[in-house]
MMTF fields as JSON, N, C-alpha, C and O atoms, coordinates in Angstrom:
{
  "mmtfVersion": "1.0.0",
  "mmtfProducer": "UNKNOWN",
  "numBonds": 519,
  "numAtoms": 520,
  "numGroups": 130,
  "numChains": 1,
  "numModels": 1,
  "chainsPerModel": [1],
  "groupsPerChain": [130],
  "chainIdList": ["A"],
  "bondAtomList": [4, 2, 8, 6, 12, 10, 16, 14, 20, 18, 24, 22, 28, 26, 32, 30, 36, 34, 40, 38, 44, 42, 48, 46, 52, 50, 56, 54, 60, 58, 64, 62, 68, 66, 72, 70, 76, 74, 80, 78, 84, 82, 88, 86, 92, 90, 96, 94, 100, 98, 104, 102, 108, 106, 112, 110, 116, 114, 120, 118, 124, 122, 128, 126, 132, 130, 136, 134, 140, 138, 144, 142, 148, 146, 152, 150, 156, 154, 160, 158, 164, 162, 168, 166, 172, 170, 176, 174, 180, 178, 184, 182, 188, 186, 192, 190, 196, 194, 200, 198, 204, 202, 208, 206, 212, 210, 216, 214, 220, 218, 224, 222, 228, 226, 232, 230, 236, 234, 240, 238, 244, 242, 248, 246, 252, 250, 256, 254, 260, 258, 264, 262, 268, 266, 272, 270, 276, 274, 280, 278, 284, 282, 288, 286, 292, 290, 296, 294, 300, 298, 304, 302, 308, 306, 312, 310, 316, 314, 320, 318, 324, 322, 328, 326, 332, 330, 336, 334, 340, 338, 344, 342, 348, 346, 352, 350, 356, 354, 360, 358, 364, 362, 368, 366, 372, 370, 376, 374, 380, 378, 384, 382, 388, 386, 392, 390, 396, 394, 400, 398, 404, 402, 408, 406, 412, 410, 416, 414, 420, 418, 424, 422, 428, 426, 432, 430, 436, 434, 440, 438, 444, 442, 448, 446, 452, 450, 456, 454, 460, 458, 464, 462, 468, 466, 472, 470, 476, 474, 480, 478, 484, 482, 488, 486, 492, 490, 496, 494, 500, 498, 504, 502, 508, 506, 512, 510, 516, 514],
  "bondOrderList": [1, 1, 1, 1, 1, 1, 1, 1, 1, 1, 1, 1, 1, 1, 1, 1, 1, 1, 1, 1, 1, 1, 1, 1, 1, 1, 1, 1, 1, 1, 1, 1, 1, 1, 1, 1, 1, 1, 1, 1, 1, 1, 1, 1, 1, 1, 1, 1, 1, 1, 1, 1, 1, 1, 1, 1, 1, 1, 1, 1, 1, 1, 1, 1, 1, 1, 1, 1, 1, 1, 1, 1, 1, 1, 1, 1, 1, 1, 1, 1, 1, 1, 1, 1, 1, 1, 1, 1, 1, 1, 1, 1, 1, 1, 1, 1, 1, 1, 1, 1, 1, 1, 1, 1, 1, 1, 1, 1, 1, 1, 1, 1, 1, 1, 1, 1, 1, 1, 1, 1, 1, 1, 1, 1, 1, 1, 1, 1, 1],
  "groupList": [{"groupName": "MET", "atomNameList": ["N", "CA", "C", "O"], "elementList": ["N", "C", "C", "O"], "formalChargeList": [0, 0, 0, 0], "bondAtomList": [1, 0, 2, 1, 3, 2], "bondOrderList": [1, 1, 2], "singleLetterCode": "M", "chemCompType": "L-PEPTIDE LINKING"}, {"groupName": "THR", "atomNameList": ["N", "CA", "C", "O"], "elementList": ["N", "C", "C", "O"], "formalChargeList": [0, 0, 0, 0], "bondAtomList": [1, 0, 2, 1, 3, 2], "bondOrderList": [1, 1, 2], "singleLetterCode": "T", "chemCompType": "L-PEPTIDE LINKING"}, {"groupName": "GLU", "atomNameList": ["N", "CA", "C", "O"], "elementList": ["N", "C", "C", "O"], "formalChargeList": [0, 0, 0, 0], "bondAtomList": [1, 0, 2, 1, 3, 2], "bondOrderList": [1, 1, 2], "singleLetterCode": "E", "chemCompType": "L-PEPTIDE LINKING"}, {"groupName": "PRO", "atomNameList": ["N", "CA", "C", "O"], "elementList": ["N", "C", "C", "O"], "formalChargeList": [0, 0, 0, 0], "bondAtomList": [1, 0, 2, 1, 3, 2], "bondOrderList": [1, 1, 2], "singleLetterCode": "P", "chemCompType": "L-PEPTIDE LINKING"}, {"groupName": "GLY", "atomNameList": ["N", "CA", "C", "O"], "elementList": ["N", "C", "C", "O"], "formalChargeList": [0, 0, 0, 0], "bondAtomList": [1, 0, 2, 1, 3, 2], "bondOrderList": [1, 1, 2], "singleLetterCode": "G", "chemCompType": "PEPTIDE LINKING"}, {"groupName": "ASP", "atomNameList": ["N", "CA", "C", "O"], "elementList": ["N", "C", "C", "O"], "formalChargeList": [0, 0, 0, 0], "bondAtomList": [1, 0, 2, 1, 3, 2], "bondOrderList": [1, 1, 2], "singleLetterCode": "D", "chemCompType": "L-PEPTIDE LINKING"}, {"groupName": "ARG", "atomNameList": ["N", "CA", "C", "O"], "elementList": ["N", "C", "C", "O"], "formalChargeList": [0, 0, 0, 0], "bondAtomList": [1, 0, 2, 1, 3, 2], "bondOrderList": [1, 1, 2], "singleLetterCode": "R", "chemCompType": "L-PEPTIDE LINKING"}, {"groupName": "ALA", "atomNameList": ["N", "CA", "C", "O"], "elementList": ["N", "C", "C", "O"], "formalChargeList": [0, 0, 0, 0], "bondAtomList": [1, 0, 2, 1, 3, 2], "bondOrderList": [1, 1, 2], "singleLetterCode": "A", "chemCompType": "L-PEPTIDE LINKING"}, {"groupName": "SER", "atomNameList": ["N", "CA", "C", "O"], "elementList": ["N", "C", "C", "O"], "formalChargeList": [0, 0, 0, 0], "bondAtomList": [1, 0, 2, 1, 3, 2], "bondOrderList": [1, 1, 2], "singleLetterCode": "S", "chemCompType": "L-PEPTIDE LINKING"}, {"groupName": "VAL", "atomNameList": ["N", "CA", "C", "O"], "elementList": ["N", "C", "C", "O"], "formalChargeList": [0, 0, 0, 0], "bondAtomList": [1, 0, 2, 1, 3, 2], "bondOrderList": [1, 1, 2], "singleLetterCode": "V", "chemCompType": "L-PEPTIDE LINKING"}, {"groupName": "ILE", "atomNameList": ["N", "CA", "C", "O"], "elementList": ["N", "C", "C", "O"], "formalChargeList": [0, 0, 0, 0], "bondAtomList": [1, 0, 2, 1, 3, 2], "bondOrderList": [1, 1, 2], "singleLetterCode": "I", "chemCompType": "L-PEPTIDE LINKING"}, {"groupName": "HIS", "atomNameList": ["N", "CA", "C", "O"], "elementList": ["N", "C", "C", "O"], "formalChargeList": [0, 0, 0, 0], "bondAtomList": [1, 0, 2, 1, 3, 2], "bondOrderList": [1, 1, 2], "singleLetterCode": "H", "chemCompType": "L-PEPTIDE LINKING"}, {"groupName": "LEU", "atomNameList": ["N", "CA", "C", "O"], "elementList": ["N", "C", "C", "O"], "formalChargeList": [0, 0, 0, 0], "bondAtomList": [1, 0, 2, 1, 3, 2], "bondOrderList": [1, 1, 2], "singleLetterCode": "L", "chemCompType": "L-PEPTIDE LINKING"}, {"groupName": "ASN", "atomNameList": ["N", "CA", "C", "O"], "elementList": ["N", "C", "C", "O"], "formalChargeList": [0, 0, 0, 0], "bondAtomList": [1, 0, 2, 1, 3, 2], "bondOrderList": [1, 1, 2], "singleLetterCode": "N", "chemCompType": "L-PEPTIDE LINKING"}, {"groupName": "TRP", "atomNameList": ["N", "CA", "C", "O"], "elementList": ["N", "C", "C", "O"], "formalChargeList": [0, 0, 0, 0], "bondAtomList": [1, 0, 2, 1, 3, 2], "bondOrderList": [1, 1, 2], "singleLetterCode": "W", "chemCompType": "L-PEPTIDE LINKING"}],
  "groupTypeList": [0, 1, 1, 2, 3, 2, 4, 5, 6, 7, 2, 8, 7, 5, 9, 6, 7, 7, 6, 7, 7, 10, 2, 7, 11, 12, 13, 6, 1, 7, 3, 7, 3, 2, 6, 2, 3, 11, 7, 7, 4, 8, 8, 7, 8, 6, 2, 2, 6, 4, 4, 6, 6, 10, 5, 5, 7, 1, 7, 2, 6, 10, 7, 6, 2, 7, 14, 5, 7, 9, 12, 7, 7, 1, 3, 3, 3, 3, 5, 3, 4, 1, 5, 3, 7, 3, 7, 6, 4, 7, 6, 2, 3, 7, 2, 9, 1, 2, 12, 6, 7, 6, 7, 10, 7, 9, 1, 6, 4, 12, 6, 2, 12, 4, 11, 11, 12, 5, 2, 1, 12, 12, 3, 4, 3, 5, 0, 7, 7, 4],
  "groupIdList": [1, 2, 3, 4, 5, 6, 7, 8, 9, 10, 11, 12, 13, 14, 15, 16, 17, 18, 19, 20, 21, 22, 23, 24, 25, 26, 27, 28, 29, 30, 31, 32, 33, 34, 35, 36, 37, 38, 39, 40, 41, 42, 43, 44, 45, 46, 47, 48, 49, 50, 51, 52, 53, 54, 55, 56, 57, 58, 59, 60, 61, 62, 63, 64, 65, 66, 67, 68, 69, 70, 71, 72, 73, 74, 75, 76, 77, 78, 79, 80, 81, 82, 83, 84, 85, 86, 87, 88, 89, 90, 91, 92, 93, 94, 95, 96, 97, 98, 99, 100, 101, 102, 103, 104, 105, 106, 107, 108, 109, 110, 111, 112, 113, 114, 115, 116, 117, 118, 119, 120, 121, 122, 123, 124, 125, 126, 127, 128, 129, 130],
  "secStructList": [7, 5, 1, 1, 7, 7, 1, 7, 6, 6, 7, 7, 2, 2, 2, 2, 2, 2, 2, 2, 2, 2, 2, 2, 2, 2, 2, 2, 2, 7, 7, 7, 7, 7, 1, 1, 7, 7, 7, 6, 6, 7, 7, 2, 2, 2, 2, 2, 2, 2, 6, 6, 5, 7, 7, 2, 2, 2, 2, 2, 2, 2, 2, 2, 2, 2, 2, 2, 2, 2, 2, 2, 2, 1, 7, 7, 7, 7, 7, 6, 6, 6, 7, 1, 1, 7, 7, 6, 6, 7, 7, 7, 7, 2, 2, 2, 2, 2, 2, 2, 2, 2, 2, 2, 2, 2, 2, 2, 2, 2, 2, 2, 6, 6, 7, 7, 7, 7, 4, 4, 4, 1, 7, 1, 6, 6, 1, 1, 7, 7],
  "xCoordList": [6.083, 5.891, 4.386, 3.639, 3.964, 2.573, 2.245, 3.126, 1.0, 0.596, 0.08, -0.162, -0.087, -0.593, 0.533, 1.632, 0.28, 1.305, 1.656, 0.807, 2.887, 3.34, 3.32, 4.059, 2.488, 2.378, 3.342, 3.307, 4.206, 5.178, 4.546, 4.437, 4.136, 3.487, 4.479, 4.08, 5.754, 6.793, 7.321, 8.408, 6.564, 7.063, 7.104, 6.357, 7.986, 8.211, 7.052, 6.217, 7.018, 6.007, 6.181, 5.201, 7.428, 7.679, 7.022, 6.427, 7.122, 6.506, 4.986, 4.318, 4.434, 2.986, 2.556, 1.525, 3.335, 3.023, 3.1, 2.258, 4.101, 4.233, 3.067, 2.524, 2.679, 1.549, 0.248, -0.555, 0.07, -1.124, -1.088, -2.114, 0.073, 0.205, -0.021, -0.629, 0.456, 0.263, -1.233, -1.756, -1.912, -3.34, -4.112, -4.987, -3.788, -4.467, -4.233, -5.158, -2.999, -2.688, -3.442, -4.03, -3.432, -4.102, -5.612, -6.258, -6.171, -7.614, -7.995, -9.076, -7.102, -7.349, -7.158, -7.846, -6.243, -5.864, -6.319, -5.918, -7.145, -7.572, -8.313, -9.246, -7.908, -8.588, -9.982, -10.253, -10.851, -12.191, -12.039, -11.122, -12.913, -12.801, -12.943, -13.77, -12.111, -12.139, -13.195, -13.464, -13.787, -14.82, -14.215, -14.813, -13.033, -12.381, -11.255, -10.586, -11.034, -9.896, -8.588, -8.526, -7.549, -6.231, -5.756, -5.869, -5.229, -4.632, -3.276, -2.702, -2.783, -1.514, -0.375, 0.578, -0.46, 0.602, 0.317, 0.945, -0.607, -0.941, 0.239, 1.125, 0.221, 1.359, 1.409, 0.378, 2.607, 2.801, 2.232, 1.767, 2.263, 1.779, 0.297, -0.129, -0.495, -1.908, -2.081, -2.871, -1.348, -1.463, -1.029, -1.639, 0.01, 0.471, -0.572, -0.8, -1.214, -2.238, -3.43, -3.965, -3.834, -4.961, -4.643, -5.53, -3.393, -2.957, -2.505, -1.916, -2.777, -2.417, -0.911, -0.421, -0.193, 1.278, 1.676, 0.983, 2.802, 3.278, 4.725, 5.435, 5.145, 6.533, 7.273, 6.688, 8.568, 9.372, 8.89, 8.963, 8.402, 7.907, 6.694, 6.575, 5.8, 4.638, 5.077, 4.53, 6.044, 6.562, 7.151, 6.988, 7.834, 8.379, 7.257, 7.365, 6.181, 5.06, 4.45, 4.075, 4.345, 3.783, 4.676, 4.173, 5.979, 6.911, 6.872, 6.903, 6.804, 6.757, 5.48, 5.518, 4.359, 3.105, 3.246, 2.758, 3.916, 4.098, 4.937, 4.616, 6.021, 6.854, 6.142, 6.323, 5.332, 4.573, 3.599, 3.369, 3.026, 2.123, 2.875, 2.329, 4.13, 4.947, 5.188, 5.02, 5.58, 5.853, 4.603, 4.686, 3.465, 2.224, 1.825, 1.231, 2.148, 1.769, 2.808, 2.527, 4.0, 5.074, 4.826, 4.683, 4.777, 4.564, 5.784, 6.897, 5.57, 6.695, 7.64, 7.216, 8.907, 9.842, 9.444, 8.785, 9.837, 9.474, 10.087, 11.188, 9.357, 9.823, 10.701, 10.226, 11.974, 12.861, 12.39, 12.739, 11.611, 11.107, 10.047, 9.958, 9.265, 8.21, 8.55, 7.985, 9.465, 9.841, 11.366, 11.915, 12.055, 13.508, 14.157, 15.302, 13.455, 14.018, 13.071, 12.206, 13.21, 12.324, 12.466, 13.518, 11.401, 11.391, 12.464, 12.598, 13.208, 14.244, 13.57, 12.618, 14.076, 13.524, 12.144, 11.415, 11.777, 10.485, 10.454, 11.426, 9.332, 9.193, 8.33, 7.492, 8.587, 7.801, 6.386, 6.245, 5.35, 3.988, 3.846, 4.494, 2.989, 2.796, 2.339, 2.756, 1.483, 1.001, 2.166, 2.218, 3.085, 4.239, 5.134, 5.64, 5.33, 6.144, 5.543, 6.263, 4.224, 3.56, 3.65, 3.908, 3.441, 3.534, 4.955, 5.148, 5.961, 7.35, 7.65, 8.284, 7.195, 7.428, 6.76, 7.323, 5.551, 4.862, 5.621, 5.782, 6.082, 6.829, 8.101, 8.46, 8.771, 10.0, 9.654, 10.343, 8.579, 8.174, 7.779, 8.172, 7.005, 6.578, 7.787, 7.885, 8.695, 9.89, 10.745, 11.181, 10.98, 11.778, 11.068, 11.7, 9.754, 9.004, 9.037, 9.161, 8.928, 9.022, 10.383, 10.476, 11.428, 12.76, 12.84, 13.421, 12.26, 12.276, 11.529, 11.865, 10.518, 9.748, 10.495, 10.019, 11.665, 12.507, 12.402, 12.923, 11.74, 11.623, 12.855, 13.402, 13.272, 14.392, 13.822, 13.059, 14.196, 13.661, 14.764, 15.933, 14.386, 15.297, 15.905, 15.203, 17.18, 17.854, 17.292, 17.442, 16.648, 16.077, 14.85, 14.398, 14.318, 13.153, 13.521, 12.658, 14.8, 15.238, 15.464, 16.036, 15.031, 15.239, 16.715, 17.39, 17.183, 18.563, 19.003, 18.39, 20.064, 20.489, 20.982, 20.864, 21.525, 22.074, 21.142, 21.532, 19.941, 19.037, 17.89, 17.501, 17.357, 16.33, 15.093, 14.524, 14.676, 13.447, 13.629, 12.686, 14.795, 14.978, 15.515, 15.738],
  "yCoordList": [78.246, 79.407, 79.612, 78.646, 80.826, 81.129, 81.335, 81.652, 81.158, 81.375, 82.789, 83.199, 83.518, 84.881, 85.86, 85.738, 86.82, 87.813, 88.605, 88.854, 88.984, 89.717, 91.221, 91.958, 91.684, 93.105, 93.633, 94.819, 92.773, 93.184, 93.088, 92.001, 94.221, 94.232, 94.033, 93.84, 94.077, 93.93, 92.505, 92.273, 91.541, 90.167, 89.683, 90.153, 88.745, 88.284, 87.467, 86.978, 87.327, 86.49, 85.046, 84.31, 84.631, 83.271, 83.047, 81.995, 84.014, 83.877, 83.846, 83.068, 84.676, 84.657, 83.292, 82.76, 82.726, 81.401, 80.334, 79.438, 80.434, 79.479, 79.606, 78.598, 80.83, 81.022, 80.436, 79.826, 80.637, 80.084, 78.554, 77.916, 77.97, 76.502, 75.989, 74.935, 76.713, 76.328, 76.348, 75.397, 77.424, 77.532, 76.405, 75.791, 76.133, 75.06, 73.726, 72.93, 73.487, 72.208, 72.118, 71.081, 73.171, 73.144, 72.995, 72.325, 73.603, 73.473, 72.053, 71.572, 71.382, 69.999, 69.024, 68.006, 69.315, 68.343, 68.727, 68.086, 69.756, 70.204, 69.09, 68.511, 68.783, 67.711, 68.171, 69.367, 67.205, 67.526, 68.144, 67.783, 69.056, 69.673, 68.612, 67.704, 68.759, 67.813, 68.241, 69.43, 67.269, 67.574, 67.898, 68.621, 67.366, 67.593, 68.599, 68.585, 69.467, 70.375, 69.592, 68.467, 70.198, 69.537, 69.248, 70.088, 68.063, 67.719, 68.413, 68.822, 68.54, 69.232, 68.571, 69.246, 67.265, 66.562, 66.361, 65.507, 67.115, 66.917, 67.309, 68.06, 66.786, 67.01, 68.454, 69.109, 68.928, 70.299, 70.463, 71.546, 69.399, 69.512, 69.865, 70.629, 69.321, 69.665, 71.132, 71.838, 71.578, 72.975, 73.913, 74.962, 73.541, 74.37, 74.436, 75.504, 73.324, 73.312, 74.174, 74.948, 74.025, 74.816, 76.299, 77.118, 76.648, 78.037, 78.465, 79.535, 77.631, 77.916, 78.037, 78.86, 77.215, 77.165, 75.816, 74.818, 75.797, 74.527, 74.319, 75.269, 73.059, 72.732, 72.399, 72.417, 72.094, 71.785, 70.537, 70.474, 69.552, 68.323, 68.64, 68.114, 69.483, 69.863, 70.702, 70.552, 71.569, 72.371, 71.466, 71.728, 70.405, 69.458, 68.745, 68.526, 68.384, 67.745, 68.685, 68.254, 69.964, 70.949, 71.096, 71.13, 71.183, 71.293, 70.023, 70.098, 68.861, 67.593, 67.5, 66.999, 67.97, 68.0, 68.83, 68.443, 69.978, 70.854, 70.152, 70.213, 69.478, 68.752, 67.526, 67.183, 66.859, 65.7, 66.113, 65.359, 67.32, 67.812, 67.993, 67.717, 68.457, 68.595, 67.228, 67.052, 66.272, 64.926, 64.29, 63.624, 64.492, 63.907, 64.485, 63.788, 65.742, 66.398, 66.217, 66.481, 65.77, 65.606, 64.352, 63.251, 64.535, 63.348, 62.438, 62.896, 61.141, 60.215, 60.52, 61.091, 60.148, 60.357, 59.514, 58.486, 59.939, 59.156, 57.754, 57.558, 56.805, 55.421, 55.233, 55.391, 54.897, 54.743, 53.66, 53.702, 52.699, 51.637, 52.134, 51.636, 53.093, 53.615, 54.964, 55.351, 55.68, 57.012, 57.118, 57.68, 56.578, 56.547, 57.935, 58.094, 58.925, 60.272, 61.273, 61.818, 61.532, 62.487, 63.87, 64.221, 64.623, 65.948, 66.833, 66.934, 67.458, 68.396, 69.675, 70.157, 70.192, 71.45, 71.29, 72.27, 70.066, 69.848, 70.619, 70.639, 71.245, 72.058, 71.329, 70.484, 71.707, 71.171, 71.757, 72.935, 70.975, 71.515, 72.701, 72.753, 73.663, 74.887, 74.568, 75.232, 73.552, 73.178, 72.753, 73.12, 71.988, 71.524, 72.712, 72.797, 73.616, 74.798, 75.632, 76.105, 75.806, 76.581, 75.87, 76.509, 74.566, 73.81, 73.835, 73.924, 73.756, 73.798, 75.166, 75.244, 76.249, 77.588, 77.745, 78.369, 77.178, 77.26, 76.468, 76.943, 75.277, 74.454, 75.153, 75.118, 75.779, 76.529, 77.687, 77.906, 78.431, 79.561, 79.096, 79.713, 78.014, 77.509, 77.087, 77.417, 76.367, 75.891, 77.055, 77.079, 78.007, 79.174, 79.965, 80.429, 80.113, 80.846, 80.167, 80.836, 78.842, 78.113, 78.337, 78.49, 78.358, 78.62, 80.043, 80.275, 81.013, 82.401, 82.547, 83.402, 81.714, 81.745, 81.048, 81.023, 80.484, 79.903, 78.407, 77.858, 77.73, 76.275, 75.616, 76.069, 74.528, 73.75, 72.588, 71.779, 72.507, 71.476, 70.528, 70.909, 69.287, 68.299, 68.838, 69.45, 68.619, 69.179, 68.674, 69.347, 67.513, 67.01, 67.817, 67.696, 68.626, 69.451, 70.836, 71.596, 71.174, 72.507, 72.627, 71.724, 73.71, 73.866, 74.161, 74.843, 73.643, 73.888, 72.844, 71.782, 73.132, 72.21, 70.877, 69.876, 70.822, 69.575, 68.866, 67.881, 69.355, 68.801, 68.074, 68.413, 67.089, 66.235, 67.009, 66.716, 67.996, 68.705, 69.65, 69.865, 70.217, 71.224, 70.624, 71.327],
  "zCoordList": [36.815, 35.979, 35.775, 35.62, 35.776, 35.601, 34.125, 33.325, 33.775, 32.377, 32.177, 31.042, 33.219, 33.115, 32.78, 33.322, 31.904, 31.601, 32.85, 33.706, 32.936, 34.115, 33.88, 34.533, 32.959, 32.721, 31.678, 31.353, 31.144, 30.143, 28.757, 28.19, 28.222, 26.921, 25.782, 24.634, 26.094, 25.064, 25.004, 24.476, 25.538, 25.497, 24.056, 23.197, 23.82, 22.441, 21.919, 22.679, 20.597, 19.949, 20.403, 20.511, 20.672, 21.148, 22.507, 22.737, 23.399, 24.714, 24.566, 25.247, 23.691, 23.465, 22.919, 23.33, 22.0, 21.448, 22.555, 22.616, 23.415, 24.519, 25.49, 25.942, 25.814, 26.718, 26.121, 26.827, 24.82, 24.171, 24.208, 24.446, 23.978, 24.026, 25.441, 25.628, 26.427, 27.834, 28.163, 28.743, 27.794, 28.063, 27.383, 27.994, 26.12, 25.393, 26.092, 26.249, 26.51, 27.195, 28.522, 28.824, 29.302, 30.587, 30.42, 31.225, 29.401, 29.166, 28.756, 29.098, 28.022, 27.603, 28.739, 28.805, 29.627, 30.658, 32.054, 33.026, 32.179, 33.511, 34.222, 33.665, 35.451, 36.205, 36.626, 36.727, 36.866, 37.369, 38.756, 39.494, 39.116, 40.447, 41.531, 41.444, 42.548, 43.656, 44.658, 44.824, 45.319, 46.299, 47.65, 48.448, 47.907, 49.196, 49.008, 47.975, 49.983, 49.878, 49.88, 50.377, 49.32, 49.277, 50.694, 51.587, 50.883, 52.164, 52.267, 51.258, 53.462, 53.677, 52.902, 52.512, 52.675, 51.977, 50.503, 49.877, 49.924, 48.504, 47.627, 48.035, 46.433, 45.542, 45.049, 44.897, 44.808, 44.329, 42.925, 42.571, 42.12, 40.74, 40.7, 39.834, 41.623, 41.684, 42.025, 41.399, 43.01, 43.422, 42.3, 42.094, 41.585, 40.481, 39.395, 38.827, 39.09, 38.044, 38.466, 37.673, 39.727, 40.199, 40.145, 39.903, 40.368, 40.322, 38.937, 38.781, 37.915, 36.535, 36.372, 35.599, 37.101, 36.984, 36.427, 36.621, 35.734, 35.206, 35.635, 35.961, 35.628, 35.963, 34.674, 33.591, 34.798, 33.616, 32.879, 31.652, 33.616, 32.967, 32.103, 30.996, 32.585, 31.798, 30.599, 29.506, 30.79, 29.681, 28.596, 27.404, 29.016, 28.036, 27.276, 26.07, 27.985, 27.294, 26.27, 25.179, 26.607, 25.681, 24.459, 23.336, 24.648, 23.526, 22.689, 21.46, 23.325, 22.599, 21.763, 20.639, 22.289, 21.538, 20.279, 19.217, 20.393, 19.217, 18.164, 16.978, 18.584, 17.621, 17.065, 15.897, 17.888, 17.403, 16.296, 15.351, 16.42, 15.372, 14.056, 12.988, 14.127, 12.927, 12.297, 11.09, 13.117, 12.6, 11.986, 10.954, 12.611, 12.12, 10.762, 9.939, 10.53, 9.268, 8.166, 6.997, 8.532, 7.545, 6.7, 7.232, 5.381, 4.526, 4.588, 4.847, 4.348, 4.364, 3.2, 2.196, 3.325, 2.231, 1.031, 1.185, -0.16, -1.345, -1.286, -0.771, -1.82, -1.853, -3.089, -4.214, -2.891, -4.05, -5.015, -6.195, -4.547, -5.405, -6.394, -7.517, -5.982, -6.861, -7.462, -8.485, -6.84, -7.336, -7.285, -6.338, -8.303, -8.26, -8.328, -7.908, -8.843, -8.955, -8.316, -9.002, -7.015, -6.373, -7.024, -7.558, -6.962, -7.58, -6.968, -5.748, -7.832, -7.351, -6.897, -7.51, -5.84, -5.316, -4.703, -4.555, -4.343, -3.703, -2.4, -1.644, -2.153, -0.942, 0.086, -0.229, 1.313, 2.416, 2.299, 1.969, 2.56, 2.517, 3.458, 4.504, 3.082, 3.874, 5.292, 6.241, 5.444, 6.778, 7.678, 8.852, 7.124, 7.905, 8.258, 9.377, 7.319, 7.572, 8.71, 9.589, 8.684, 9.743, 11.09, 12.11, 11.104, 12.35, 12.908, 14.121, 12.008, 12.449, 13.066, 14.119, 12.415, 12.962, 14.319, 15.218, 14.476, 15.753, 16.822, 17.946, 16.481, 17.434, 17.882, 19.059, 16.949, 17.291, 18.231, 19.227, 17.911, 18.75, 20.139, 21.129, 20.232, 21.536, 22.355, 23.537, 21.74, 22.453, 22.934, 24.085, 22.06, 22.465, 23.565, 24.514, 23.429, 24.434, 25.796, 26.822, 25.811, 27.078, 27.716, 28.934, 26.919, 27.466, 27.99, 29.05, 27.258, 27.723, 29.039, 29.859, 29.239, 30.491, 31.636, 32.771, 31.328, 32.366, 32.531, 33.501, 31.607, 31.697, 31.09, 30.085, 31.737, 31.242, 30.449, 30.978, 29.169, 28.283, 27.87, 27.802, 27.594, 27.063, 25.769, 24.964, 25.57, 24.393, 23.077, 22.057, 23.063, 21.811, 21.38, 20.241, 22.269, 21.935, 21.463, 21.023, 21.549, 21.187, 19.672, 19.062, 19.077, 17.629, 17.343, 18.114, 16.245, 15.839, 14.843, 14.745, 14.097, 13.053, 13.566, 12.859, 14.761, 15.286, 16.27, 16.896, 16.402, 17.399, 16.726, 15.608, 17.395, 16.81, 16.364, 15.313, 17.157, 16.839, 15.679, 14.918, 15.515, 14.491, 13.266, 12.281]
}
């Protein structure tokens, strides 16, 4: 899948979020330029990266990064030993809510772009990520 828009200005916000996450990932992980041209037997993943394309495995890494950011920002649950009665109606911190919404959008956008993701990365009530 390419990271460049295909001319469809009506693409969803989820696809735009996925494209932004793809670009950020590729910019962080771009390999150093090679001095020798690719050999005929070079791996497809290198060619895809050079052409700004990603495969399903890379899409999964991008979705996992988005969910990892949610987990990293989520405060630990209250300790029953020190806080026997957690606050009723306690809300999730705004940062976590925003990161969760972004992770959901990125994951949905990657699926809209045609990537197959591990079911644990899909948002939903019965899934690990959601």
